[in-house]
C-alpha positions as CSV (number, residue, x, y, z in Angstrom):
1,M,139.3,221.1,166.3
2,R,138.4,219.7,169.8
3,P,140.0,216.5,170.9
4,R,137.8,213.5,170.8
5,V,136.9,212.4,174.4
6,P,136.5,208.6,174.8
7,T,133.0,207.6,176.1
8,A,133.2,205.6,179.3
9,R,131.9,202.0,179.1
10,I,130.3,200.4,182.0
11,P,132.1,197.2,182.7
12,R,129.7,194.2,182.6
13,A,130.0,190.9,184.1
14,P,130.9,188.0,181.8
15,I,128.0,186.1,180.5
16,D,127.5,182.8,182.7
17,D,129.0,180.0,180.8
18,S,127.2,177.2,182.9
19,P,124.9,175.0,180.7
20,V,121.5,176.5,179.8
21,P,118.6,174.9,181.5
22,P,116.6,172.5,179.4
23,P,113.4,173.9,177.8
24,D,111.1,172.6,180.4
25,E,113.1,174.7,183.1
26,R,112.8,177.9,181.1
27,V,110.1,180.5,181.2
28,A,109.2,182.7,178.1
29,I,109.2,186.5,178.9
30,G,108.7,187.7,175.4
31,R,108.1,186.9,171.7
32,I,110.0,188.4,168.9
33,N,107.7,189.7,166.1
34,A,109.8,191.5,163.4
35,P,113.0,193.4,162.8
36,W,112.8,197.2,163.5
37,G,115.3,199.5,161.9
38,L,118.7,198.6,160.5
39,K,120.8,198.1,163.7
40,G,119.3,194.7,164.6
41,H,116.5,195.7,166.9
42,V,113.4,193.4,167.0
43,K,109.9,194.3,168.0
44,V,109.0,192.2,171.2
45,T,105.6,191.2,172.7
46,P,106.3,191.1,176.4
47,L,104.9,187.8,178.1
48,T,105.8,189.1,181.6
49,T,104.4,191.9,183.6
50,N,107.8,192.6,185.2
51,P,109.3,195.5,183.2
52,E,112.7,194.9,184.8
53,R,113.0,191.7,182.4
54,F,113.6,194.2,179.5
55,T,116.4,196.4,180.5
56,V,119.9,197.0,179.1
57,G,122.5,194.5,180.4
58,A,119.8,191.9,181.4
59,L,120.7,188.3,180.5
60,V,118.2,186.2,178.6
61,I,118.2,182.9,176.8
62,L,117.8,183.2,173.0
63,K,118.1,180.4,170.5
64,G,119.2,178.1,173.4
65,A,122.1,180.3,174.4
66,R,122.6,182.9,177.0
67,T,122.8,186.5,175.7
68,R,122.6,190.0,176.9
69,I,120.2,192.8,176.0
70,A,122.5,195.6,174.3
71,D,120.0,198.3,173.7
72,I,116.2,198.9,174.0
73,E,114.0,201.5,172.2
74,T,110.2,202.1,172.8
75,P,109.2,204.1,169.7
76,L,105.4,203.5,170.1
77,G,105.3,202.1,173.7
78,F,106.4,198.6,172.8
79,P,110.0,197.3,173.3
80,C,112.4,197.0,170.4
81,V,115.4,195.1,171.7
82,L,118.9,194.7,170.4
83,F,120.7,191.5,171.5
84,E,124.5,191.2,171.8
85,G,125.8,189.1,169.0
86,H,122.8,189.7,166.8
87,E,123.4,193.0,165.4
88,G,122.2,194.1,161.8
89,R,119.0,193.6,159.9
90,D,119.8,190.1,158.7
91,A,120.5,188.8,162.2
92,A,117.3,190.5,163.4
93,E,115.3,188.8,160.6
94,A,116.7,185.4,161.7
95,L,115.2,185.9,165.1
96,R,111.6,186.4,164.0
97,G,109.1,184.2,165.9
98,L,111.5,183.1,168.6
99,L,110.9,183.2,172.3
100,I,113.0,185.2,174.8
101,E,113.4,183.1,177.9
102,I,114.9,183.1,181.3
103,P,115.7,180.2,183.7
104,E,112.7,179.4,185.7
105,S,114.9,179.5,188.9
106,D,115.3,183.3,188.2
107,L,111.6,183.8,189.1
108,P,110.9,185.1,192.6
109,P,109.0,182.9,195.0
110,L,105.2,183.7,195.2
111,P,103.1,184.0,198.3
112,E,101.1,181.0,199.4
113,G,98.0,180.3,197.2
114,E,99.5,182.3,194.2
115,Y,100.8,180.5,191.1
116,Y,102.8,181.4,187.9
117,T,100.6,181.0,184.8
118,H,103.1,178.5,183.2
119,D,102.7,176.3,186.3
120,L,99.0,175.9,185.8
121,I,98.9,175.4,182.0
122,G,98.6,171.6,181.2
123,M,97.3,170.6,184.5
124,S,94.6,167.9,184.8
125,V,91.5,169.2,186.4
126,V,89.4,166.7,188.5
127,T,86.4,167.2,190.7
128,T,86.4,166.7,194.5
129,A,84.9,163.3,193.8
130,G,87.9,162.3,191.7
131,E,86.2,162.5,188.3
132,P,88.3,163.8,185.4
133,V,87.2,167.1,184.0
134,G,89.8,168.2,181.4
135,V,93.0,170.0,180.8
136,L,93.8,173.5,181.8
137,E,94.6,175.3,178.6
138,Q,94.7,178.9,179.2
139,V,94.5,181.4,182.2
140,L,92.4,184.5,181.4
141,T,92.9,187.6,183.3
142,T,89.7,189.5,184.3
143,G,89.0,192.5,186.5
144,A,87.8,190.5,189.4
145,N,89.5,187.2,189.4
146,D,91.4,185.0,186.8
147,V,89.5,182.4,184.9
148,Y,90.7,179.0,183.7
149,L,89.8,177.7,180.3
150,V,89.6,173.9,180.6
151,R,89.5,171.7,177.6
152,L,87.1,168.8,178.1
153,P,87.7,165.3,176.5
154,D,84.9,166.0,174.0
155,R,86.9,169.1,172.7
156,K,84.6,171.5,174.3
157,D,85.8,174.2,176.6
158,V,84.5,175.2,180.1
159,L,85.5,178.3,182.1
160,I,86.4,177.8,185.8
161,P,86.7,181.0,187.9
162,A,89.7,181.0,190.2
163,L,87.8,181.4,193.4
164,G,88.6,179.7,196.7
165,H,85.2,177.9,197.0
166,I,85.6,176.3,193.6
167,V,89.4,175.7,193.2
168,I,89.9,173.5,196.2
169,E,93.5,172.4,195.6
170,V,96.4,173.2,193.3
171,D,99.2,170.6,193.2
172,V,101.9,172.2,191.0
173,P,104.5,169.3,191.1
174,G,101.6,166.8,190.3
175,K,100.1,169.1,187.7
176,R,96.7,168.6,189.1
177,M,93.9,170.8,190.2
178,V,90.8,169.8,192.2
179,I,87.6,171.8,191.7
180,E,84.3,171.8,193.4
181,P,81.7,171.3,190.6
182,V,79.0,173.8,191.7
183,K,75.7,173.8,189.9
184,G,76.0,175.2,186.3
185,L,79.9,175.2,186.2
186,L,80.3,172.1,184.0
187,S,77.3,172.5,181.8
188,G,76.3,169.3,180.2
189,S,78.7,167.2,182.2
190,P,77.5,164.1,184.3
191,E,78.5,165.9,187.6
192,D,76.4,168.9,186.7
193,R,73.4,166.7,185.8
194,E,73.5,164.9,189.1
195,Q,73.0,168.2,191.1
């Protein structure tokens, strides 16, 4: 019988015990769908394009507290994540539907003229003449450029292409976007009828 060799454990830094940022200063990087297996893994829909967000040892915010990713499996190409302190099938079931977040301050700065999607959602959209258009509800990614889905006051939606000659100004702190209402863009709106 061979003697049992202890496995080396990689020392990990303790989890930061500073206060967790409030919800409006956090960014969702994933949504938990359902348990996977018996150890406590959960299927995750990533809400980020940065694969480094889901690595063993990464710190995230779950249920309003900091926790660490203990393990990741990718059985069919999607991540199944196990969180420290949430082991077992019952613990995994209790996480169903929750968001996995990080502090907004952990995001790298973007180049001039680029914005994070979460910064744009909820912006009021106005024309260059100052006329209100609606609220930016969703950012659609297309092959050529992003498209902003803007909800008009009459509950209709309009699509605004994210092009420099149309999107004139983006004020992230002020949550305001200024657009040039080119002909046909705001179909049926007073600005469109005047042109």
